[in-house]
C-alpha positions in Angstrom: 7.2 265.7 166.6 5.4 262.8 164.9 7.1 259.7 163.5 6.7 261.0 159.9 8.4 264.3 160.7 11.3 262.6 162.5 11.6 260.1 159.6 11.7 263.0 157.0 14.5 264.7 158.8 16.5 261.5 159.3 16.1 260.5 155.6 17.1 264.0 154.5 20.2 263.8 156.7 21.2 260.4 155.4 20.2 260.7 151.7 20.1 264.3 150.5 23.9 264.9 150.0 25.3 261.5 149.1 22.4 260.3 147.1 20.3 263.2 145.7 18.4 261.0 143.3 17.5 258.5 146.0 16.4 261.4 148.2 14.1 262.7 145.3 12.6 259.2 145.0 12.0 259.1 148.8 10.3 262.5 148.6 8.0 261.2 145.9 7.2 258.0 147.8 6.4 259.9 151.0 4.2 262.3 149.1 2.3 259.3 147.7 2.1 257.9 151.2 0.5 261.2 152.4 -2.2 260.8 149.8 -3.2 257.5 151.4 -4.2 259.1 154.7 -8.0 258.8 153.9 -7.7 255.0 153.7 -5.2 254.4 156.5 -6.5 256.7 159.3 -4.3 256.4 162.4 -1.8 254.2 160.5 -0.9 257.0 158.1 1.9 258.4 160.2 3.6 255.0 160.3 3.2 254.5 156.5 4.6 258.0 155.8 7.6 257.3 158.1 8.3 254.1 156.3 8.0 255.8 153.0 10.7 258.3 154.0 13.0 255.7 155.3 12.5 252.7 153.0 15.7 253.3 151.0 18.1 254.7 153.6 20.0 251.4 153.4 21.5 252.6 150.1 23.5 255.3 151.9 27.2 254.6 151.8 27.6 255.0 155.6 24.9 252.4 156.3 26.0 249.6 153.9 26.8 246.4 155.7 25.3 243.5 153.8 24.8 245.4 150.5 21.1 244.6 150.7 19.5 248.0 151.3 16.3 246.8 153.1 18.2 244.9 155.7 20.9 247.5 156.1 18.4 250.3 156.5 16.3 248.3 159.0 19.3 247.4 161.0 20.4 251.0 161.2 16.9 252.0 162.3 16.8 249.3 165.0 20.4 249.5 166.3 21.2 253.2 166.0 17.9 255.0 166.0 16.0 252.5 168.3 13.0 252.8 165.9 9.7 251.1 166.4 9.8 247.4 165.5 6.9 247.7 163.1 8.7 250.6 161.2 11.9 248.5 161.0 9.9 245.6 159.6 8.2 247.7 157.0 11.7 248.9 155.8 13.2 245.4 156.0 10.5 243.8 153.9 9.4 246.6 151.6 8.3 245.9 148.1 8.9 242.1 148.2 12.3 242.3 149.7 11.9 238.7 151.1 12.4 237.3 147.6 15.5 239.4 147.0 16.9 238.3 150.4 16.3 234.7 149.3 18.2 235.3 146.0 21.0 236.9 147.8 21.3 234.2 150.5 20.2 236.6 153.2 16.8 235.1 154.0 17.9 233.6 157.3 19.3 237.0 158.5 16.2 238.9 157.4 13.6 236.5 158.9 15.6 236.1 162.2 16.0 239.8 162.7 12.8 241.4 161.6 9.1 240.6 161.3 7.1 241.4 158.2 4.3 243.3 159.8 0.8 244.1 158.8 -0.2 243.4 155.2 -2.2 246.5 154.6 0.7 248.7 155.5 3.1 246.6 153.4 0.7 246.8 150.4 0.4 250.6 150.9 4.2 250.9 150.9 4.5 248.8 147.8 2.0 251.0 146.1 3.9 254.2 147.0 7.3 252.8 146.0 6.3 251.0 142.8 4.3 254.0 141.4 7.1 256.5 142.0 10.1 256.8 139.6 13.7 257.0 140.6 13.7 260.8 140.6 10.3 261.1 142.4 8.1 261.3 139.4 4.7 259.6 139.2 4.7 256.3 137.3 2.2 253.6 136.7 3.2 250.3 138.1 3.9 249.0 134.5 6.1 252.1 133.8 8.0 251.5 137.0 8.6 247.8 136.3 9.8 248.6 132.8 12.1 251.3 134.2 13.6 248.9 136.8 14.2 246.2 134.2 15.8 248.7 131.8 18.0 250.2 134.5 19.4 246.9 135.7 19.4 244.9 132.5 18.2 241.4 131.7 20.8 239.3 133.6 20.7 241.3 136.9 19.5 239.8 140.2 17.2 242.8 140.7 15.5 242.2 137.3 15.1 238.5 138.2 13.5 239.4 141.5 11.2 241.9 139.9 9.9 239.1 137.7 9.3 237.0 140.8 7.6 239.9 142.7 5.5 241.1 139.8 2.3 239.4 140.8 2.7 240.6 144.4 3.4 244.2 143.2 0.5 244.3 140.8 -1.9 242.9 143.4 -0.8 245.4 146.0 -1.3 248.3 143.6 -4.7 247.0 142.6 -5.7 246.6 146.3 -4.7 250.2 147.2 -6.3 251.7 144.1 -9.6 249.9 144.9 -9.5 251.2 148.5 -8.9 254.7 147.2 -11.8 254.4 144.8 -14.1 253.4 147.6 -13.4 256.6 149.5 -13.7 259.0 146.6 
């Protein structure tokens, strides 16, 4: 069984029943990750695995700090004994370092996990930020607007989205350019 297959089953077990909408989002993110195989080659399996697992930290049984990237990565490391690169992708996905800073968790995040390779981090951003909350395809601008509307103007997540917007837009543009080169 490949890493992506293992990750799919683990994410399904963790998310499907308690968080069906989050499970639908993860399915959409993973499908988008599968579409990037032509530009990732041998790294595709790792990206797809991280796509399946990026939001498992939302699961009620995994919540520790309340910061889903850190909680999910800790579970993967401590319980599943997952690969350090996979744990890092989950821990830092979609600009999580800025949210960790805002939540006062930056020291924990950086002490426990390494950010990993930028091309995989960009690819995971692309997959996550172009997939809606129920797994539907969104443009990056639609997704940013949806997040802002869902959380509201005063929320920490909305503030962090504003901080992360240049990073998110650049990652999407980079992946779209790479995809255009192989078509």
